[in-house]
N, C-alpha and C positions, 0 to 999 in steps of 0.2 A: 545486561540489567539484572539485579539480584532477583533470585527466585522468590515468589510469594506463595509457593506451594509448600505445605507442611502437613503432617498427619492431623486429620480432623478439620482441615481448613474448609470454610464455607465456600462452595463453588460460586455462588452468586456474589459473594464479597470479592473473591478473587477476580471475577469477570469485571466487576465495577472498578476495581483498582487498576486492572490492566487497561481498561478503556480510558481511564483518566491519564495514565502514563503514556499511552499511545497518542493522546491528544496533546500532551506536553511535547512529545517528540516532534509532532507535526509543526508546532508553532515556534520551536526553539530557533530553527534556522531563520525564520522570518524576523524574530526578535533581534537577531544579530546582523540583519541586512544593513549595508551601508549605502551611501549616496552614489558610489561608483562600483563598478564590477570588481575592481581590484580590491577595495576594502571588503566587499562582500566575500570574495574568494578567501582572503587571508583570515578574516574573522570566522568564517565557517570551516576552516581547515580542520581544527581539532574536533569541532562538533560533528563533522561528517565522519570522523574516524571512530565515532562511537564512544564507548566508556561505560562505566558501571551504572551511571545515573543513580548512585546511592542516595544523593541528597534529595533529588526530586521524589524518590521512593519514600523517604521519610516524611516529606511534606504531605504526600498523598495519603499515606497510612495514618498519620496523626490527624489529618483533616476528616477522617472517617469515624473518629471516636464518638461523635454525637449524631452523625448523619445529617444530610441536608445542607452541607457546606456548598456555597455558591461555586459551581465548577469554574467559572471565569476567574474568580479570586484564587482558587486552588492552583490553576494553571499559571497565573501571574506570579504567585509565591514560588512555585517550582522553578519557573524561568529565572527568577532573581537569583536563587541560590546556585543554579547550574551555571549561569553566565558569570557570576562572581567566581565560582570555582575554576571555570575554564580560563577566565582572565588571569587568575593567579598562576595557572600553568604556563601561560605565555611568558610571564615574568620569571617564573622559576627556571624555565629552560634556558633563558638568557643568563641568569645567575649561575646555573650549573654547567653552562656550555654544552647542553645536551644535544645529541644528534637525532634521537628518536623519541617519540611519544605516542602511546596508544598504537604501536605497531607501524607507524608511518614516520617519515622524516619530520623533525620538529620544525616549527615555523621559523625559528631563528636561523636554522640551517638553510631553509628554502628561500627566505625573504630578507635575512639579515637581522642583526640585533635591534637596530633602530626601529624598523618596521614592526618587529615582534613586540617590542615594548609599547609602541604607540597603539597597536591593535589591542593589546591587553588593556590599555587605558580606555580605548573605545568600548570594549566589552563591559568594563566597569561602569562607564557612562550609560550604556544601554540598560544594564541592571538597575542603575539608579533611577532612570526615567520610568522604568517599569514599577519599581517599588514605590515611587511617589504616588502612583495610582491607587495603592492599597491604604495609604494613610500615614500620618506622622509617626505613630508608634513603630511601624514597620521600617520607616526610613531611619529612625534612631537605632533600631536593632541592627540593621544592615551596616550603618556607619560604625557602630561600636565593634561589630564583628570584623569589618575591614581593618579597623585600627589594630585589633588583636592579630590578624593575619600578618600585617606589616611588622608589628613588633616581634612576632615569632620569627619572621624571616631575618630581621636584624639580629636577634639573639642567636639564631643558628649561624649566621655569617660571622659574627664576632666570636662565638665560642664561649665556653664557661669562663667565668671570672676566676682569678687566682684563688685557690682554696675552695672553689665551688665543686660540689659533687657532680661529676660528668653525667651520671645517670639521671640525677634529679634535674639537671639542666636540660637534658634531652627530653625527658617527659614533659617538662614545662613548655618546651618548643613545640612538641607535637600537639599538646593541648591547645596552644594558640593557633598553630598553622592548620591543624586538621580538626581537632575537637570543636573549636569555636564555630565553624561554619556548619558542621553537622548538628551541633546544638541549635543553631539558629534555624536550620531546616525543620527540625522537630517542633520548635517553638512556632514557626510560621504556620505549620499545619494545624497546631492547636489554636492559634489565633484566628485563622480563617474559619475554624469550626466554632468559634466563640466559646472556647473552653474556659472554665473558671481559672482564676489566677494560680491556684495551687496546682492545677493540672498542667498549666503552661510551664510553671517552674519545675515540676517533675519531669516534663519532657526535655527541658533544658539540661537538667542533671543527667538524664538518660542519654541524651544526644552527645554531650561532651564525653561521657565515659565510653560510650560505644565508638565514638570517633577515635579515641586513643586506642581502643582495642583493635579497630580497623587497621590503623597504622602499624601497631605492634605485630599483628598477624602478617602484614606484608613483610615485616622484618624477617620473620621465620621463613616465609615463602622464598625469599631471596637465597636462602641457604638450603632449605630442605626439599624444594619442589623442582622437578624437571618437567612438569606438565602445566605450570601456571600461565604459560605464555610469556613469562619474563625470564631472560637469560640468567641462570643461577650465578651468583657471585658478582652481580652488577655493583652492589653496594661495596663489596670488598675491593673491586677494581678501582672504585672512585674514592675509597677511604672514608665512606660515609658511616658514621657510628650508628649502630642499631642495638636493640635490646640485648640479644645474645652476646654480641661482641663487647658491649659495655659491661655486662655482668661478668664476662670472662676477664676483662681488664681490671675489674675490681678485686679479683683474687690474687693470691701470691704463691700458689702451688708451683714449686720449681719444675715439676713435670710439664707444666703448661707454658714454660718460658718461650719455646719456639712458636707455639700457636699465638701467644700474646703478642709476640713480635710481628707476626704476619698480619693480625687484625688491627694493629696500631698504626698502619700506614697504607697508602694506596698500593695496589698490587698490579704492576704492568706485565709481569711474567705469568703466562698461562699455567705453568707448572706450579707456581706458588699459589695461584688461585685454586687449582685443583687440590693442593695440599691443605690449604685452609678450609675448603669445603669439606674434605674428608675428615679433617680433625674436628671441626665443629659438629658435623653430623654424628660423630661417635662420642661426643663429649656430654657429660651430664648437664651442662649449661643449657642445652636445648630443652630438656625436660623442665628445668627450672623456669625457663622463659615461657613455655607453654602453661605452666602452673600459674604464672603471673597473669597471663592473658585470661585464663579461665577465672581467676579470682576477680579481675576487673569486670569481666562479663557478668559475673554473679552480682556484683555491686550495681551494674547497670540495670539488671533485671529487677533488683530491689526498688530502684527508683520508679518503676512502673506501678507500684502499689496503689497510688491515689487514682489511677486511671479507671474509668468505668469498665466493667467486664464486657467482653464482646469480641467479635472477630478482629477489630482493629488492634486491641490490646494483645490478643493472641498472636497476631502477625508481627507486632513489634518485638514480642518475646521470642518468636521464632527467628526473626531477623538477627537478634543477638546470638542465638545458637549458630546460625549460618556463618556469622563472622568468625566465631571461634573455630568452627569446623574447617575453615580455610587454612588454619595453621596446623591442623592435625596431620 
């Protein structure tokens, strides 16, 4: 779970947020329960493996902007976004033919593609039945967000159109696949807090931008970190485009020809993975990618301006800092 501790943080506020997040964690598994032990086991597989719970965190933080938000509605909103996120992971792992997720065997590997897809659908259904209890405006937001998630996956699967800028295409994909649900999370928090429309819109803009920053920081971690819990070079092995590799491919320096060749294709050879990692870590493109992440995080923080001053706004600002620090 992301840290909510930062310099000058209000201990009482931190305790209240932690209590709400702990409550969400307790009811998540129950929300995914099926009519049979088998469905319950498969649906709870990734939930039990943990995860960052970044989206519920945003719901809870935004819900505290005005104080007094109904805890039951906060929990339901947090459950909706996390179940939607986890459901999309079941589908993603089938699409990517993944073997592992969150440090455990992926559901598609354990139970097969068909079951993984169907359980992903089941979790979407559970999210939908929960969001219906919050009201039609929440249902509409979840449906619109789900549509963006699917369109982002389609765009990623198809790839850039002829003549389309690959980096621009990639940024649009992650805005749809990652930014949209993180934006919805922040909006849900504001909505259950009965925030004014301009504040909810500011939360949407903040969430979308910080969602993109969140994914871009993962891009750098795949190359730069040996301590993130993720095997370095996973994206390189799979030929997955990321911010630094796309920035490199956009260049034409002859000295980078070998490195551009390596990052332009999946790498099955461990020696080539090691060569690509060493080359990227020593290349100025990493600093350029970090600068872009910091620029986008600054934009995200600017979107917080309409929010009322207080510990919730300070925590959202600190969360943006934490996301950037992950890539440092």
